[in-house]
Kinemage of the C-alpha trace (Angstrom):
@kinemage 1
@onewidth
@group {chain A} dominant
@subgroup {mainchain}
@vectorlist {calphas} color= white
{ca met a 1} P 7.917 82.604 -27.699
{ca lys a 2} L 4.852 84.440 -26.697
{ca gln a 3} L 3.014 84.537 -30.054
{ca tyr a 4} L 3.495 80.553 -30.090
{ca tyr a 5} L 2.108 79.950 -26.822
{ca arg a 6} L -0.749 81.919 -27.904
{ca arg a 7} L -1.454 80.119 -30.860
{ca ser a 8} L -0.790 76.834 -29.058
{ca asn a 9} L -3.535 78.102 -26.385
{ca leu a 10} L -5.913 78.936 -29.286
{ca lys a 11} L -5.341 75.690 -30.862
{ca asn a 12} L -6.365 73.877 -27.689
{ca arg a 13} L -9.520 75.854 -27.512
{ca val a 14} L -10.271 74.977 -30.889
{ca thr a 15} L -9.670 71.396 -30.468
{ca leu a 16} L -11.816 71.278 -27.474
{ca ala a 17} L -14.908 73.033 -29.218
{ca val a 18} L -14.128 70.385 -32.184
{ca phe a 19} L -14.675 67.534 -29.638
{ca leu a 20} L -17.497 68.965 -27.919
{ca ile a 21} L -19.310 69.558 -31.306
{ca ile a 22} L -18.641 65.811 -32.032
{ca ala a 23} L -19.762 64.595 -28.724
{ca ile a 24} L -22.871 66.479 -28.964
{ca phe a 25} L -23.798 65.107 -32.499
{ca leu a 26} L -22.948 61.784 -31.682
{ca met a 27} L -25.450 61.513 -28.557
{ca thr a 28} L -27.614 63.140 -30.794
{ca ile a 29} L -27.899 60.194 -33.264
{ca tyr a 30} L -27.370 57.590 -30.369
{ca tyr a 31} L -30.757 58.850 -29.062
{ca arg a 32} L -32.692 59.272 -32.178
{ca lys a 33} L -32.589 55.767 -33.204
{ca pro a 34} L -31.064 53.526 -30.710
{ca asp a 35} L -31.921 50.264 -32.432
{ca thr a 36} L -30.908 50.864 -36.070
{ca ser a 37} L -28.285 53.529 -35.960
{ca val a 38} L -24.763 53.008 -37.516
{ca leu a 39} L -23.692 53.734 -34.195
{ca gln a 40} L -25.291 51.105 -32.380
{ca phe a 41} L -23.828 48.941 -34.997
{ca ala a 42} L -20.483 50.252 -33.881
{ca lys a 43} L -21.105 49.940 -30.371
{ca arg a 44} L -22.287 46.279 -30.589
{ca gly a 45} L -19.023 45.454 -32.559
{ca ala a 46} L -16.765 47.251 -29.999
{ca val a 47} L -18.527 45.356 -27.202
{ca asn a 48} L -17.710 42.010 -29.117
{ca val a 49} L -14.374 42.797 -29.889
{ca val a 50} L -13.643 43.641 -26.216
{ca ala a 51} L -15.464 40.913 -24.587
{ca tyr a 52} L -13.178 38.480 -26.496
{ca val a 53} L -10.192 40.545 -25.551
{ca gln a 54} L -11.213 40.390 -22.120
{ca leu a 55} L -12.124 36.934 -22.171
{ca gly a 56} L -8.971 35.840 -23.639
{ca ala a 57} L -6.936 37.805 -20.996
{ca lys a 58} L -8.663 36.374 -18.328
{ca asn a 59} L -8.048 32.883 -19.567
{ca val a 60} L -4.202 33.857 -19.896
{ca leu a 61} L -4.046 35.615 -16.695
{ca ala a 62} L -6.219 33.301 -14.770
{ca pro a 63} L -3.674 30.652 -13.571
{ca ala a 64} L -1.070 33.437 -12.347
{ca tyr a 65} L -4.021 34.915 -10.426
{ca asn a 66} L -5.133 31.914 -8.712
{ca gly a 67} L -1.577 31.324 -7.891
{ca trp a 68} L -1.285 34.522 -6.241
{ca ile a 69} L -4.343 34.019 -4.487
{ca tyr a 70} L -3.272 30.746 -3.135
{ca val a 71} L 0.074 32.250 -1.876
{ca leu a 72} L -1.984 34.846 0.041
{ca glu a 73} L -4.375 32.498 1.458
{ca leu a 74} L -1.740 30.252 2.178
{ca lys a 75} L -0.716 32.162 5.251
{ca asp a 76} L -4.197 32.085 7.023
{ca ala a 77} L -4.567 28.492 6.118
{ca lys a 78} L -1.508 27.580 8.137
{ca asn a 79} L -2.981 29.827 11.065
{ca asp a 80} L -6.277 28.223 10.784
{ca asn a 81} L -4.680 24.842 10.743
{ca met a 82} L -2.573 25.889 13.926
{ca leu a 83} L -5.773 27.096 15.438
{ca leu a 84} L -7.739 23.844 14.574
{ca arg a 85} L -5.078 21.473 15.952
{ca glu a 86} L -5.038 23.697 19.353
{ca glu a 87} L -8.892 23.163 19.324
{ca leu a 88} L -8.836 19.535 18.898
{ca thr a 89} L -6.322 19.011 21.504
{ca ser a 90} L -8.326 20.825 23.824
{ca leu a 91} L -11.348 18.868 23.195
{ca lys a 92} L -9.851 15.455 23.331
{ca asp a 93} L -8.526 16.407 26.747
{ca arg a 94} L -12.477 17.400 27.652
{ca leu a 95} L -13.419 14.149 26.225
{ca asn a 96} L -11.078 12.300 28.243
{ca asp a 97} L -12.429 14.177 31.504
{ca leu a 98} L -15.367 13.084 30.600
{ca arg a 99} L -14.938 9.806 30.362
{ca ile a 100} L -13.413 9.431 33.703
{ca ile a 101} L -15.953 11.451 35.344
{ca gln a 102} L -18.559 8.783 33.575
{ca glu a 103} L -16.696 5.981 35.037
{ca gln a 104} L -16.419 7.585 38.416
{ca asn a 105} L -20.576 7.944 38.065
{ca asp a 106} L -21.156 4.811 37.098
{ca arg a 107} L -18.871 3.363 40.239
{ca leu a 108} L -20.062 5.327 42.686
{ca thr a 109} L -23.886 4.512 41.459
{ca lys a 110} L -23.389 0.882 41.976
{ca leu a 111} L -21.743 1.345 45.267
{ca val a 112} L -25.015 3.285 46.333
{ca gly a 113} L -27.020 1.003 44.825
{ca leu a 114} L -29.423 3.649 42.812
{ca arg a 115} L -31.582 2.691 40.314
{ca ala a 116} L -32.237 5.148 37.120
{ca met a 117} L -35.245 7.053 37.430
{ca lys a 118} L -37.933 5.823 35.363
{ca asp a 119} L -39.811 8.189 33.321
{ca phe a 120} L -43.333 9.479 34.531
{ca glu a 121} L -45.951 11.393 33.329
{ca thr a 122} L -46.952 14.735 34.697
{ca val a 123} L -50.348 16.481 35.373
{ca met a 124} L -50.003 20.449 35.419
{ca ala a 125} L -52.341 21.810 38.054
{ca leu a 126} L -52.975 25.189 39.451
{ca pro a 127} L -53.684 25.962 43.054
{ca val a 128} L -57.489 27.022 43.660
{ca gly a 129} L -57.838 27.104 47.649
{ca thr a 130} L -56.024 26.571 50.659
{ca ser a 131} L -56.596 25.177 53.915
{ca ser a 132} L -59.150 26.642 56.377
{ca asn a 133} L -57.447 26.393 59.435
{ca asn a 134} L -53.864 26.947 60.735
{ca tyr a 135} L -52.975 23.629 61.949
{ca glu a 136} L -53.009 21.875 58.626
{ca ser a 137} L -51.030 23.018 55.656
{ca ser a 138} L -52.769 22.113 52.420
{ca ile a 139} L -53.984 23.204 49.075
{ca ile a 140} L -56.659 22.129 46.732
{ca ile a 141} L -55.608 21.883 43.020
{ca asp a 142} L -57.890 21.912 40.295
{ca lys a 143} L -56.889 18.393 38.710
{ca gly a 144} L -58.484 15.199 39.952
{ca leu a 145} L -59.152 11.402 39.277
{ca arg a 146} L -60.620 12.314 35.905
{ca asp a 147} L -56.948 13.979 35.005
{ca gly a 148} L -55.059 11.005 36.076
{ca val a 149} L -54.370 12.333 39.799
{ca lys a 150} L -54.373 9.579 42.606
{ca asn a 151} L -54.100 9.485 46.180
{ca arg a 152} L -50.481 9.516 47.331
{ca met a 153} L -49.105 11.307 44.238
{ca pro a 154} L -46.038 13.495 44.815
{ca val a 155} L -46.387 17.319 43.628
{ca phe a 156} L -43.980 19.014 42.375
{ca asn a 157} L -42.929 22.672 41.544
{ca lys a 158} L -39.961 24.129 39.858
{ca asp a 159} L -38.199 24.332 43.060
{ca gly a 160} L -38.864 20.647 43.873
{ca leu a 161} L -40.900 18.489 45.991
{ca val a 162} L -44.138 20.513 47.504
{ca gly a 163} L -46.151 17.779 49.127
{ca gln a 164} L -48.471 14.760 48.467
{ca val a 165} L -52.126 14.133 46.942
{ca val a 166} L -53.982 13.281 50.303
{ca asn a 167} L -57.500 13.496 48.690
{ca ala a 168} L -58.073 12.846 45.243
{ca ala a 169} L -61.626 13.840 44.038
{ca met a 170} L -63.170 13.603 40.433
{ca phe a 171} L -62.426 17.210 39.629
{ca ala a 172} L -60.249 18.685 42.195
{ca ser a 173} L -57.474 17.019 44.716
{ca gln a 174} L -56.365 18.093 48.259
{ca val a 175} L -52.632 18.104 48.600
{ca gln a 176} L -50.742 18.060 52.019
{ca leu a 177} L -47.752 20.210 51.858
């Protein structure tokens, strides 16, 4: 029995050596003449055969694959559908609330008698000076009549109404705070 085992071991080593020699030989042939060798011709033929087998298998198995994907995604689609229905209900409620608020706003606006604010043009200005005495609170801005500033125009900043133009000159204006 031991002798049989040793022979098998030797046989395996010889087989491995033969396969290594064949592999080295094939690699040498492959790299010497990559375009015109018999090995390249066999390689191209094998690629064509494998490609047709893969294409056939894909065409045969595609319906089963698509069915499996459909089943897997159906659960997600049901969950998505449920979430979208909840969101739709929430948005419809919000829209109804906004309609009620708009109606209340229209009613209150009519009661108070407010008109819609008209659009007006603004002129951006920088303060260039302040009043010289403590009794008068005013500033000088760098815009005047040539820029469209007129007497009695309101002056605003980011916080709201600041004052009113009391003296508009050609290139600057005085603003009463």
